[in-house]
C-alpha positions as CSV (number, residue, x, y, z in Angstrom):
1,M,36.8,-19.7,-12.2
2,M,37.7,-23.4,-12.7
3,Q,36.3,-25.9,-10.2
4,T,38.4,-28.7,-9.0
5,S,36.9,-32.1,-8.4
6,D,37.3,-33.5,-4.9
7,A,38.2,-37.2,-4.9
8,S,36.7,-37.6,-1.5
9,A,33.3,-36.2,-2.5
10,P,30.5,-38.8,-2.4
11,S,28.8,-37.0,-5.4
12,R,31.0,-39.1,-7.7
13,T,29.3,-42.3,-6.5
14,P,25.8,-42.9,-7.8
15,P,23.1,-43.0,-5.2
16,S,21.8,-46.2,-3.8
17,P,18.9,-47.6,-5.9
18,R,15.6,-47.9,-4.2
19,W,15.9,-51.7,-3.8
20,A,19.3,-51.3,-2.1
21,R,18.0,-48.7,0.3
22,R,15.2,-51.0,1.3
23,A,17.6,-53.9,1.7
24,G,19.9,-51.7,3.8
25,H,17.1,-50.6,6.0
26,V,16.0,-54.2,6.5
27,A,19.6,-55.1,7.2
28,W,19.9,-52.6,10.1
29,I,16.3,-53.0,11.4
30,A,16.6,-56.9,11.7
31,P,19.6,-56.8,14.1
32,V,19.0,-53.5,15.9
33,L,15.2,-53.6,16.4
34,G,14.8,-57.4,16.1
35,F,17.8,-59.4,17.2
36,I,19.0,-57.2,20.1
37,P,15.6,-56.7,21.9
38,L,14.9,-60.4,21.7
39,H,18.3,-61.2,23.3
40,V,18.3,-58.5,26.1
41,P,16.0,-60.5,28.4
42,W,18.2,-63.5,27.9
43,I,21.3,-61.4,28.8
44,L,19.6,-60.4,32.0
45,G,18.8,-64.1,32.8
46,I,15.1,-63.9,32.0
47,P,14.0,-67.1,30.2
48,L,11.7,-65.4,27.7
49,F,10.6,-68.0,25.1
50,A,12.9,-70.5,27.0
51,H,12.4,-73.4,29.4
52,A,13.6,-72.0,32.8
53,D,15.7,-74.9,34.2
54,P,17.7,-75.8,31.0
55,F,18.0,-72.0,30.2
56,D,19.5,-71.3,33.7
57,E,22.0,-74.1,33.4
58,W,23.0,-72.9,29.9
59,Y,23.1,-69.3,31.1
60,H,25.6,-70.1,33.8
61,G,27.8,-72.1,31.4
62,R,26.7,-75.6,32.4
63,D,25.5,-78.4,30.2
64,P,21.8,-79.0,30.6
65,G,21.1,-81.7,33.2
66,V,24.2,-81.1,35.4
67,G,22.4,-78.9,38.0
68,D,24.3,-76.5,40.2
69,H,27.8,-77.4,39.2
70,P,29.7,-74.0,39.6
71,V,31.2,-72.5,36.5
72,D,33.1,-69.2,36.3
73,G,31.8,-66.8,33.7
74,F,33.7,-64.2,31.7
75,L,34.6,-60.7,33.0
76,G,32.3,-61.2,36.0
77,L,29.3,-62.2,33.8
78,P,27.7,-65.6,33.5
79,A,28.9,-67.4,30.4
80,G,25.5,-67.1,28.6
81,A,25.2,-63.3,29.4
82,F,28.7,-62.8,28.0
83,Y,28.1,-64.8,24.9
84,L,24.7,-63.1,24.2
85,G,26.1,-59.7,25.0
86,L,28.9,-60.3,22.5
87,L,26.4,-61.3,19.8
88,C,24.4,-58.2,20.5
89,V,27.4,-56.0,20.1
90,L,28.2,-57.7,16.8
91,A,24.6,-57.3,15.7
92,G,24.7,-53.6,16.5
93,L,27.9,-53.2,14.5
94,G,26.2,-55.1,11.7
95,G,23.3,-52.7,11.8
96,V,25.7,-49.7,11.6
97,L,27.5,-51.4,8.8
98,A,24.3,-51.9,6.9
99,L,23.3,-48.2,7.3
100,G,26.8,-47.2,6.0
101,L,26.3,-49.3,2.8
102,I,23.4,-47.0,1.8
103,S,24.5,-43.7,3.4
104,D,26.9,-40.9,2.4
105,W,29.0,-41.6,5.5
106,G,29.7,-45.0,4.1
107,L,31.4,-43.3,1.2
108,T,33.2,-40.5,3.0
109,F,34.4,-40.6,6.6
110,P,32.2,-38.3,8.7
111,R,33.7,-35.3,10.5
112,W,33.6,-37.0,13.9
113,V,36.2,-39.6,12.8
114,P,39.6,-38.1,13.8
115,L,42.4,-38.0,11.1
116,L,40.1,-39.5,8.4
117,R,37.3,-37.0,8.3
118,G,36.3,-36.0,4.8
119,R,38.4,-38.7,3.1
120,R,36.9,-41.4,0.9
121,V,36.2,-44.7,2.6
122,P,38.1,-47.5,0.9
123,P,35.5,-49.9,-0.4
124,W,37.2,-52.9,1.2
125,V,36.5,-51.4,4.7
126,P,32.8,-52.0,4.7
127,L,32.8,-54.8,2.1
128,T,35.1,-57.1,4.1
129,P,32.8,-57.4,7.1
130,T,29.8,-57.5,4.8
131,V,31.1,-60.5,2.9
132,L,32.2,-62.3,6.0
133,G,29.0,-61.6,7.9
134,S,26.8,-62.5,5.0
135,A,28.7,-65.8,4.4
136,L,28.3,-66.7,8.1
137,M,24.6,-65.9,8.1
138,I,23.8,-67.6,4.8
139,G,25.8,-70.7,5.9
140,Y,23.9,-70.9,9.2
141,S,20.5,-70.1,7.5
142,V,21.0,-73.1,5.1
143,T,20.9,-75.4,8.1
144,L,17.9,-73.9,9.8
145,P,15.1,-75.8,8.0
146,W,16.4,-79.1,9.2
147,Q,17.1,-77.8,12.7
148,F,13.7,-76.2,12.9
149,A,11.9,-79.4,11.7
150,T,13.9,-81.5,14.2
151,D,13.1,-79.0,17.0
152,L,9.4,-79.1,16.2
153,A,9.2,-82.9,15.9
154,Q,11.2,-83.5,19.1
155,S,10.4,-80.5,21.2
156,S,10.6,-81.1,24.9
157,A,10.9,-79.2,28.2
158,D,14.6,-80.3,28.3
159,D,15.3,-78.0,25.3
160,I,16.8,-74.6,26.2
161,F,14.6,-72.5,23.9
162,T,11.0,-73.0,22.9
163,P,9.7,-73.3,19.3
164,T,8.1,-69.8,19.8
165,G,11.5,-68.2,20.2
166,V,12.7,-69.9,17.1
167,L,9.6,-68.8,15.2
168,I,10.3,-65.2,16.2
169,G,14.0,-65.3,15.6
170,L,14.0,-67.2,12.3
171,P,12.3,-64.6,10.1
172,L,14.6,-61.9,11.5
173,L,17.7,-63.9,10.7
174,L,16.5,-64.9,7.2
175,A,15.6,-61.2,6.4
176,W,19.0,-60.1,7.6
177,A,20.8,-62.9,5.7
178,V,19.1,-61.8,2.4
179,A,19.2,-58.0,2.9
180,L,22.8,-57.5,4.0
181,P,24.4,-59.1,0.9
182,L,22.0,-57.2,-1.3
183,A,23.0,-53.9,0.2
184,G,26.6,-54.9,0.0
185,W,26.3,-55.9,-3.7
186,S,24.8,-52.5,-4.4
187,Y,27.6,-50.7,-2.5
188,Y,30.2,-52.7,-4.4
189,R,28.7,-51.8,-7.8
190,R,28.3,-48.2,-6.9
191,T,31.8,-47.7,-5.6
192,R,33.3,-49.7,-8.5
193,V,31.6,-47.4,-11.0
194,A,32.8,-44.3,-9.1
195,R,36.5,-45.2,-9.3
């Protein structure tokens, strides 16, 4: 009996090499287990690794130093909580994206996706946000050494966040900014070979 090849089967695509799997895991761990937990206290208004008064003003959408000037938030949330919540949602989606770059469900839509289940994922679907997210993170990361040096040299109680918060967040961002494009590059090469 002759077997027919299924164009949607992930078996035509070579598996992720070990270095890409490591990069993919770093690219989901950094946002999901690093970035999001660091930002949850801030979303709740807790000034962890922040100076309380400037943080409170920023959290409520006011410029530092303006005091109790009322500002409406977004969707009933203070402006800082809305902004940080949106960043956490994007970070979570970035983590899922990174896992998809190294998983079979990043090649073939899983069965819980209506209408698309079992079909091959067009490579541009995960690669577009990978390229855009990587470009944003790399662009921002390039400015960090100067920002960090300035923050350390001119640190004061008027700053919103303390240098400790930067020291914790910086390695997470740098790891993410390196790992996501590596996992994306591997996905691109694997899916290009499989066509």
